[in-house]
N, C-alpha and C positions, 0 to 999 in steps of 0.2 A: 411555492415550489414543493414538489413531492418530497417526502422525507427520506433520509438516507443514513448511517455509519457508526463504528465503534472505536473507542480508544481507551486504554486502561493502563494504570501504572501500579507497580508494586516493587518493593525492594527486599532482597533476601541476603543471606550470608554468603552465597556463592554467586551465581549469575543473577542479575536483576532483570525482570521482564518489564519493559516500559510500554509495550503495546501488544495487544492480542486481538487482531481482527478475526472474526469467526471464519474458520476454514478458508484462510486467505489464499492458500494455494490450491484450493478445490481438490484436495486429496480424499476427503471423506464424504461418502454418499450413502443415502438410505432410500430404498425403494425408488431409485432413479432420480432423486432430488439431492442437491448439495446441502449438507448439514449446515444449519445456521442461517439459511437463506429462504425467503419466500420467492417462488418462481411462478411463471405463467402457465405451467403444465396443467392440463386437464386430462390426465391419462385415463384410459388408453386412446381417447378421441383426439386430443391435441397434445403433442409433445414438442415443446419449443426450446427447452433447456435440457441438455444431456451431458453425461460424462464422456470426455474424449481422452484417448491416450496420447494425443498430440499435445505435449506440454512444454512450456518454457523451461521449467525445472520440475523435479519430482516425476510423478508417473501420470498425472492427469490434469486436465483443465476443464473449464465450463464452455460448452459449445452452444451458442444461441443460433437457432435456425428458424425457419418459417414453416408453419403447419396450417392446414385448412380442413374444415369440416362443414358440410352442407352450405357452402358458399361463404362461410366466415373464414377470413384469412388473418392470421395473427403472427407477429414476430416474437422472438424471445425477450423475456424481461426477468430480472432478478433483483431482489432488494433485501438488504440487511438493515434492521431498524432498531432504534432506541437501545443502543448499547452504552454503558457508562463511559464517560470521557473525563480524564483527570489532568491531562496535559493538552495544551492547545495546539492542534496541527495547523500548518500554514500551506501545505500542498497535498495533493492526492496523486498517487503513482500507481500505474498498472501496466501490464504487458498484454499485447493483443496481436492477433492475426485476423485479417478480414478479406472476404471476397463479396463484393456488393453487386447485386443484380439491378440494372436499369435505374441507377441513381439513388439506391437506398443508402442508409447511413445508420450509425448508432450513437446514442448519447449516454454519457455517464455524468452523474451529479453527486456531489458530496456536501454534507452539511453537518455542523456541530451546533448544538443548541444549549441554552439555559432554560429555566422554567418559563421564561417569557417569550421564547422564540429563538430565531437563528442568531448565532454569534459570528460564525464564518460560513461562507457558502461559495460554491463554484461549480461550473458545468463545462463540459467540452463535448463537441459533436465532431465525429470523424466520418469522412466519406471517401477517403482514399484507400484503395486496395493495398494490402500488404501480405505477401506470401511468406514472409519470415517474421519471427517474433520481434516485436518492436516495443520499446519502452515509451510511455507517454506520461507526462507530468503536467499538472496545471495548478494554478494558485487558488487558494481559498481566500476570498476577499473578506476583510474584517468589517462587520456591520456595527459592532459596538465593542467596548472593552470589558464586557462581562466575562466571567469564567464559565466555559461550557461544561455541561454535565452529561449530555447525551449526544450521540452521533448517529448518522445514517448514510448509506450509500445505495445507489441504484444504477443499473445498466438496462437500457431498452433499445430495441430496434425500431426504426422509422422508415417510412417510404420517402420518396423524393420531395413530397409536399409536407413532410413532418408528421404525417398521420401514422399512428401505430397500426392501423388496419389497411394501409395501402402498400405494404411491403410485398416483395416479389419472391417467388419460390426458391430461387437459387442463391439467395443471400445467406451467408454463413459467417459467424464471428466466434473467435476463440478468446477467452479471457483467462489470465493466470497471474499469480503473484502480485496481489494488490497490497498497498500500504499507504500510510500517511507520512509525509515529511512533517517535521514538528519543530517547535521551539520549546525549550524547557521553561517551566513555570518561573516567573520573574523572581520569586523568593529564592530560587536555586541558582540563579545566574550571576556570575561575577564576570564582567566584561574583560577583566585582566587575565583570566584564564582563557587562552585562545588556542584553537587548532589552526596552525598556520597552513598546513596542507596534508593531504593524503596522496601519496604519489608512488609510482605512476598511477594514473587513473584514466582509463581502465587498467587493471592489473592482470597479469597471467602467470608470471614466475615469482615475483616478489613485490612487496609494497611496504611502505613505512608511513607512520603517522608522526608528524612533527608538531610540537605544541610548546607553548610558553606557560610556565607555572610561576606566578609572581611571589608566592610565599612558601616557606617550608611546609610540607604537608604529606600525608599519605595519598598516593595517587593510584587510581585504578583505570586501566584501559580495557575496554570490552568491545566485542564485535557481536552484532545482532543481525539475524536474517530478516527477511520480509515479514515473517509472521510475528516478529518481536521476540523470538527465542534467542537467548544468549548462547552463542556457539563457540566462543573462545574468550579467554582472559589472558592476553599476552603479557600484561604487566600488572603487578599489584604490590606496591612497596612504598616505603618512605622516600621522599625526594627533597633535596634543597631547592631553593628558588633557582630558576634558570630556564634555558631552552633545551628541549630533549627530543630525541628521535627513538621510536620504538618500532621494531620490525613486526609486521603482521603475518600470521601463519597462513599465507595464501595457499600453500600446498594442501591444506586440510579443508579448503573451502571449494564447493562446487560452483559452477558458473551462476552468476546472478548478482543482484543488488544487495549491498550490506550497509549497515550503519556502524561507524566507529564512534564510541562514546568515551570521553575522558572525564573522570570525576576526581575532584580533590575534596578536602574536608569542608570547603566553602562554596564550591561551584561545580557545574556540569556543563560541558559543551559537546557537540557532536558534528559529524560530517559523514556524508554518504560516499560510497565508492563502488565501482563495478568490477567484478571478477569475470574475465572472459574464459 
């Protein structure tokens, strides 16, 4: 399988960054290409990946289109390769809009590897038109129990027969806000610390995280956006054992997908939620 993605972890004294996909929201571009990605452009003759102001969040997204030159027709493709992975993801998540011409489609593939090859991998092929931003998530199947160290992702356009050179001129795909769903390293997990729910989900006016803390501990509740940036710390204090509910600052969050992470002195758990 073609190689694909990034995942990285670091801990700090304020907000901790647990994942940093390169240019995950496609906000940063240089000379017509998205920073951190290899793309199928051969400018000025063939331009199949471009910056669009039609965004799910933020100000821009990546637009995969079809271009031709001297009889050669090619669809858009973009790949991010060989980024460090320190926490094992279990799903891949992205937002898209798509308009397909004559049965075209696009495929996304994600993979995390160790030194000997793939640890988890998954693909999805989408052929249904969507004129509104739509979230899509698929599983990364576990191939072995090794710890991944590298990751890769790729998106590419295909014709109805699956060939990248049989695409049609009016096919157009927008990609934005990509992320991995994850599990925390087993050394960090204590099953007794649990998030019981984040509700309501989706949220628009208010939301709470409800969790069970089995032992007295300092507890930290953090919210991360799709790029892995910590955007809020609604709670950070000592707690006795018991069940707790913490209000999340929905009013300061823009629309999109977020991860709520609860960390004690012995364990870390997380759950995703959507702000509308």
